[in-house]
C-alpha positions as CSV (number, residue, x, y, z in Angstrom):
1,X,-16.3,-31.2,3.7
2,X,-19.5,-30.0,2.2
3,X,-21.3,-31.9,-0.6
4,X,-20.8,-28.9,-2.9
5,X,-17.0,-28.8,-2.4
6,X,-16.8,-32.5,-2.7
7,X,-18.6,-32.5,-6.1
8,X,-16.5,-29.6,-7.3
9,X,-13.2,-31.4,-6.7
10,X,-11.1,-32.1,-9.8
11,X,-10.1,-35.8,-10.1
12,X,-6.5,-36.8,-10.7
13,X,-4.8,-40.0,-11.8
14,X,-1.0,-40.2,-11.2
15,X,1.0,-42.2,-13.8
16,X,4.6,-42.9,-12.7
17,X,6.7,-46.1,-12.6
18,X,8.2,-45.0,-9.2
19,X,6.1,-45.9,-6.3
20,X,7.9,-43.4,-4.2
21,X,7.1,-40.6,-6.6
22,X,3.5,-41.7,-6.8
23,X,3.1,-41.6,-3.0
24,X,4.9,-38.2,-2.8
25,X,2.7,-36.7,-5.5
26,X,-0.4,-38.1,-3.9
27,X,0.6,-36.5,-0.6
28,X,1.1,-33.1,-2.3
29,X,-2.2,-33.2,-4.2
30,X,-4.2,-34.6,-1.3
31,X,-3.4,-31.4,0.7
32,X,-5.5,-29.4,-1.8
33,X,-9.2,-29.7,-1.0
34,X,-10.0,-28.9,-4.6
35,X,-8.2,-31.9,-5.9
36,X,-8.9,-35.6,-5.4
37,X,-6.4,-38.4,-6.4
38,X,-8.6,-41.3,-7.6
39,X,-6.0,-43.6,-8.8
40,X,-2.3,-44.4,-9.6
41,X,-0.8,-46.3,-12.5
42,X,2.8,-47.6,-12.9
43,X,2.8,-47.9,-16.7
44,X,0.9,-46.9,-19.8
45,X,-1.2,-50.1,-19.8
46,X,-2.5,-49.5,-16.3
47,X,-3.0,-45.8,-17.1
48,X,-5.1,-46.5,-20.1
49,X,-7.4,-48.9,-18.2
50,X,-7.7,-46.4,-15.3
51,X,-8.6,-43.5,-17.7
52,X,-11.3,-45.7,-19.3
53,X,-12.9,-46.7,-16.0
54,X,-12.3,-43.6,-13.8
55,X,-12.5,-40.7,-16.4
56,X,-10.2,-38.3,-14.4
57,X,-10.2,-34.6,-15.0
58,X,-6.4,-34.6,-15.4
59,X,-3.5,-37.0,-15.3
60,X,0.1,-36.4,-14.2
61,X,2.4,-38.4,-16.5
62,X,6.0,-39.5,-16.1
63,X,8.2,-39.5,-19.2
64,X,10.4,-42.5,-18.5
65,X,8.4,-45.6,-18.0
66,X,8.8,-49.3,-18.9
67,X,7.3,-50.4,-22.2
68,X,5.6,-47.4,-23.8
69,X,7.2,-44.2,-22.5
70,X,5.4,-41.1,-21.5
71,X,5.7,-39.2,-24.8
72,X,4.5,-42.2,-26.8
73,X,1.5,-42.6,-24.5
74,X,0.8,-38.8,-24.6
75,X,0.7,-38.9,-28.4
76,X,-1.6,-41.8,-28.4
77,X,-3.8,-40.3,-25.7
78,X,-4.1,-37.0,-27.6
79,X,-5.2,-38.8,-30.7
80,X,-7.7,-41.2,-29.2
81,X,-8.9,-39.6,-26.0
82,X,-7.7,-36.0,-25.6
83,X,-7.6,-34.9,-22.0
84,X,-5.5,-32.6,-19.7
85,X,-2.0,-33.9,-19.0
86,X,0.7,-32.5,-16.8
87,X,4.1,-34.0,-17.4
88,X,5.9,-34.6,-14.1
89,X,9.4,-36.0,-14.6
90,X,13.1,-35.5,-14.2
91,X,13.3,-35.7,-18.0
92,X,11.3,-32.5,-18.3
93,X,14.0,-30.4,-16.6
94,X,14.1,-26.8,-17.8
95,X,15.5,-26.6,-21.2
96,X,15.0,-30.2,-22.2
97,X,13.8,-31.0,-25.7
98,X,11.5,-33.5,-24.1
99,X,9.5,-30.8,-22.3
100,X,8.8,-28.8,-25.4
101,X,8.0,-32.0,-27.4
102,X,5.4,-32.8,-24.7
103,X,3.9,-29.4,-24.8
104,X,3.8,-29.5,-28.6
105,X,2.0,-32.9,-28.4
106,X,-0.7,-31.4,-26.3
107,X,0.5,-31.5,-22.6
108,X,-0.9,-28.6,-20.7
109,X,2.1,-28.1,-18.5
110,X,5.5,-29.7,-17.6
111,X,6.8,-29.9,-14.0
112,X,10.2,-31.0,-12.7
113,X,10.5,-33.8,-10.2
114,X,12.1,-32.3,-7.0
115,X,15.6,-33.6,-6.2
116,X,14.9,-33.3,-2.5
117,X,12.1,-32.7,-0.1
118,X,10.0,-30.0,-1.6
119,X,9.3,-26.8,0.3
120,X,5.7,-25.5,0.7
121,X,6.1,-23.1,-2.2
122,X,6.9,-26.1,-4.5
123,X,3.8,-28.0,-3.3
124,X,1.6,-24.9,-3.8
125,X,3.0,-24.5,-7.3
126,X,2.3,-28.1,-8.2
127,X,-1.2,-28.0,-6.8
128,X,-2.0,-24.7,-8.7
129,X,-0.7,-26.0,-12.0
130,X,-2.6,-29.3,-11.7
131,X,-5.8,-27.4,-10.9
132,X,-5.3,-25.1,-13.8
133,X,-4.7,-28.1,-16.2
134,X,-7.8,-29.8,-14.9
135,X,-9.8,-26.8,-16.0
136,X,-8.3,-26.6,-19.5
137,X,-10.1,-27.4,-22.7
138,X,-7.9,-30.0,-24.3
139,X,-10.8,-32.0,-25.9
140,X,-11.5,-29.3,-28.5
141,X,-7.9,-28.1,-28.8
142,X,-6.5,-31.5,-29.8
143,X,-8.7,-31.8,-32.9
144,X,-7.4,-28.5,-34.3
145,X,-3.7,-29.1,-34.3
146,X,-2.9,-29.6,-38.0
147,X,-0.8,-27.8,-40.5
148,X,-2.7,-25.5,-42.8
149,X,-2.0,-25.0,-46.5
150,X,-0.3,-21.6,-46.9
151,X,-1.3,-19.1,-49.5
152,X,1.0,-17.5,-52.0
153,X,3.8,-15.6,-50.3
154,X,3.5,-11.8,-49.8
155,X,5.9,-9.5,-51.5
156,X,6.4,-6.5,-49.2
157,X,9.8,-5.3,-50.5
158,X,9.9,-1.6,-51.2
159,X,7.0,-0.6,-48.9
160,X,6.3,-0.3,-45.2
161,X,5.5,-3.8,-44.0
162,X,3.1,-4.3,-41.2
163,X,4.2,-6.2,-38.1
164,X,2.6,-9.2,-36.4
165,X,2.6,-9.4,-32.6
166,X,1.5,-12.5,-30.8
167,X,1.0,-13.3,-27.1
168,X,0.5,-16.7,-25.5
169,X,0.8,-18.5,-22.2
170,X,-0.6,-21.9,-21.1
171,X,-1.2,-24.1,-24.2
172,X,0.8,-21.7,-26.3
173,X,3.4,-24.0,-27.7
174,X,1.0,-26.1,-29.7
175,X,-1.2,-23.1,-30.6
176,X,1.8,-21.1,-31.9
177,X,2.9,-24.1,-34.0
178,X,-0.5,-24.2,-35.5
179,X,-0.4,-20.5,-36.3
180,X,3.2,-20.1,-37.4
181,X,3.2,-23.1,-39.8
182,X,0.3,-21.6,-41.7
183,X,1.6,-18.0,-42.0
184,X,3.0,-16.8,-45.3
185,X,6.8,-17.6,-45.0
186,X,7.7,-14.3,-46.7
187,X,5.2,-12.3,-44.8
188,X,5.6,-9.5,-42.2
189,X,8.0,-10.1,-39.2
190,X,6.4,-11.8,-36.2
191,X,7.3,-11.0,-32.6
192,X,6.1,-13.4,-29.9
193,X,5.9,-13.3,-26.2
194,X,5.3,-16.8,-24.8
195,X,5.3,-17.2,-21.0
196,X,7.9,-19.9,-20.5
197,X,11.3,-20.3,-18.8
198,X,14.3,-19.3,-21.0
199,X,15.7,-22.8,-21.3
200,X,12.3,-24.1,-22.5
201,X,12.2,-21.2,-24.9
202,X,15.6,-22.2,-26.3
203,X,14.3,-25.7,-27.0
204,X,11.1,-24.2,-28.5
205,X,13.1,-22.0,-30.8
206,X,15.1,-24.9,-32.0
207,X,11.9,-26.9,-32.7
208,X,10.4,-24.0,-34.6
209,X,13.6,-23.7,-36.7
210,X,13.1,-27.3,-37.8
211,X,9.4,-26.7,-38.6
212,X,9.4,-23.4,-40.4
213,X,11.0,-21.9,-43.5
214,X,11.3,-18.6,-41.7
215,X,14.3,-17.5,-39.7
216,X,13.7,-18.0,-36.0
217,X,15.7,-16.0,-33.5
218,X,15.6,-14.3,-30.1
219,X,15.0,-10.6,-29.8
220,X,18.0,-8.4,-29.1
221,X,18.3,-4.8,-28.3
222,X,18.1,-2.6,-31.4
223,X,17.7,-5.6,-33.7
224,X,16.3,-4.8,-37.1
225,X,13.5,-7.0,-38.3
226,X,12.9,-8.3,-41.8
227,X,10.0,-9.9,-43.6
228,X,10.0,-13.6,-42.8
229,X,11.5,-13.2,-39.4
230,X,10.0,-15.1,-36.4
231,X,11.3,-13.3,-33.2
232,X,10.8,-14.7,-29.7
233,X,11.1,-12.5,-26.6
234,X,13.8,-13.9,-24.4
235,X,13.1,-14.6,-20.7
236,X,16.0,-12.7,-19.2
237,X,14.4,-10.1,-17.0
238,X,13.8,-7.6,-19.8
239,X,10.6,-6.6,-21.7
240,X,10.7,-7.0,-25.5
241,X,9.2,-4.0,-27.2
242,X,9.2,-2.7,-30.8
243,X,9.8,0.6,-32.4
244,X,10.6,2.0,-35.9
245,X,14.0,3.4,-37.0
246,X,14.2,5.0,-40.4
247,X,11.0,3.2,-41.4
248,X,12.3,-0.2,-40.3
249,X,10.9,-2.3,-37.4
250,X,13.3,-3.1,-34.6
251,X,13.1,-4.8,-31.2
252,X,14.1,-2.9,-28.1
253,X,14.9,-4.6,-24.7
254,X,13.6,-2.6,-21.7
255,X,14.1,-3.2,-18.0
256,X,11.1,-4.3,-15.9
257,X,10.9,-0.9,-14.1
258,X,7.3,-1.4,-13.0
259,X,8.1,-4.9,-11.7
260,X,5.2,-6.5,-13.6
261,X,4.4,-10.1,-12.8
262,X,5.4,-11.3,-16.3
263,X,8.6,-10.3,-17.9
264,X,8.7,-10.3,-20.8
265,X,5.1,-9.1,-20.8
266,X,2.6,-9.3,-23.7
267,X,1.1,-6.0,-22.5
268,X,4.6,-4.4,-22.8
269,X,5.0,-5.7,-26.3
270,X,1.5,-4.6,-27.5
271,X,1.7,-1.2,-25.8
272,X,5.0,-0.4,-27.4
273,X,3.3,-0.5,-30.8
274,X,0.4,1.8,-30.1
275,X,1.9,4.7,-31.9
276,X,2.1,2.6,-35.1
277,X,-1.3,1.0,-34.6
278,X,-2.4,1.1,-38.3
279,X,0.6,-1.0,-39.2
280,X,0.0,-3.7,-36.5
281,X,-1.7,-7.0,-36.6
282,X,-2.0,-8.5,-33.0
283,X,-3.2,-11.8,-31.8
284,X,-3.8,-13.0,-28.2
285,X,-3.8,-16.8,-27.8
286,X,-4.6,-19.3,-25.0
287,X,-3.3,-18.5,-21.6
288,X,-4.1,-18.0,-17.9
289,X,-4.5,-14.5,-16.5
290,X,-4.9,-11.2,-18.2
291,X,-1.5,-10.3,-19.7
292,X,-1.9,-8.8,-23.1
293,X,-5.6,-7.8,-22.7
294,X,-5.0,-4.1,-21.9
295,X,-2.3,-3.8,-24.5
296,X,-4.6,-5.3,-27.1
297,X,-7.3,-2.8,-26.2
298,X,-4.9,0.0,-26.6
299,X,-3.8,-1.3,-30.0
300,X,-7.4,-1.6,-31.2
301,X,-8.1,2.0,-30.1
302,X,-5.1,3.0,-32.2
303,X,-6.3,1.4,-35.4
304,X,-4.6,-2.1,-35.2
305,X,-6.2,-5.3,-36.4
306,X,-6.8,-7.3,-33.2
307,X,-7.5,-11.0,-33.0
308,X,-8.0,-13.4,-30.1
309,X,-8.5,-17.2,-29.7
310,X,-12.1,-18.2,-28.9
311,X,-13.1,-20.1,-25.8
312,X,-13.8,-23.4,-27.6
313,X,-10.3,-23.7,-29.0
314,X,-8.3,-22.3,-26.0
315,X,-6.6,-24.7,-23.6
316,X,-7.0,-22.0,-21.0
317,X,-9.6,-19.2,-21.8
318,X,-8.1,-16.5,-19.6
319,X,-6.1,-13.8,-21.5
320,X,-8.5,-13.8,-24.5
321,X,-11.5,-13.7,-22.2
322,X,-10.3,-10.6,-20.4
323,X,-9.5,-9.0,-23.8
324,X,-13.0,-9.7,-25.0
325,X,-14.5,-8.2,-21.9
326,X,-12.5,-5.0,-22.4
327,X,-13.7,-4.7,-26.0
328,X,-10.1,-5.2,-27.3
329,X,-11.0,-7.9,-29.8
330,X,-12.0,-7.1,-33.4
331,X,-12.2,-10.8,-34.4
332,X,-12.7,-13.7,-31.9
333,X,-11.6,-16.8,-33.9
334,X,-11.0,-20.5,-33.5
335,X,-7.3,-21.4,-33.5
336,X,-7.4,-22.8,-37.0
337,X,-8.8,-19.6,-38.4
338,X,-6.3,-17.2,-36.9
339,X,-3.4,-17.7,-39.3
340,X,-5.8,-17.2,-42.3
341,X,-7.1,-14.0,-40.7
342,X,-3.5,-12.8,-40.1
343,X,-2.6,-13.5,-43.8
344,X,-5.7,-11.7,-45.0
345,X,-4.9,-8.7,-42.8
346,X,-1.4,-8.5,-44.1
347,X,-2.6,-8.6,-47.7
348,X,-5.2,-6.0,-47.1
349,X,-2.5,-3.8,-45.5
350,X,-0.2,-4.4,-48.5
351,X,-2.9,-3.4,-51.0
352,X,-3.8,-0.3,-49.0
353,X,-0.2,0.8,-49.0
354,X,0.1,0.3,-52.7
355,X,-2.8,2.7,-53.2
356,X,-1.2,5.5,-51.2
């Protein structure tokens, strides 16, 4: 192995009380020349000491451990020494509240422990996601997760309300909580595409319902939207798009005819609103890849207000980076400034409509 490749390898510490699982994870990660496992820990105490002495790029963390469990350790870690964490546990099965809690606390990703010998595709997926997490920007992100004070609520009754569209992927759970808790609770309806399995989304929806004053629900076909609605695109093989019917916003579920890699797709949501660009406020948050970048560009060209999360506050600066390169972004903002910018844009829209 060349010295250049050796120096470029991302270092990993595996934290799991099961020796069998630690050995299996090591065998999987050791197959990737871009990763180097530099230590293993059986509990939070060992993990804390290893993090201090080894300073790994990323850790994999089990949920159920003796003494301090994984979620308690994750919360402590994010407060005292923020770093990339991938939860790897049977307790983070799809749809578990634990997985969403971990993501909200700052974990970059959640993986499910295999119940039997993993096939090569599973190993490749674990390697890819650990590599991606190792390159994430958790240090900056962790200091920005707080609830902002909201401004006076909007009153949009009796006029055409704008609509807020948001796309996110890796790191999006915590980012969305930061944004949504600081939006005006009586403001325009919000439609969200968050890349996540449906069972995770169901847990996320329940979590948001407990945090927000707004009504949180999944998009349905021909569903009318009202001010104060928070609508999440379901992960059921359909794209969530928006349209207007008799002046009212509504969601429309469309088949994935083009077989796009992501379904629902941020690009599909954004592109569906192009004909109503002057009434759209769109934001693209942290995430891997380019989904949403082209749709955001089309929206900006149609007169929409377009925002994106900046590099310093993104967990993964992928989707916003591509959007910026395309010229799609009107305002590139830190995460904590995005909800304020959305509130201002909604108020500006309301004042402009009142003058018409």
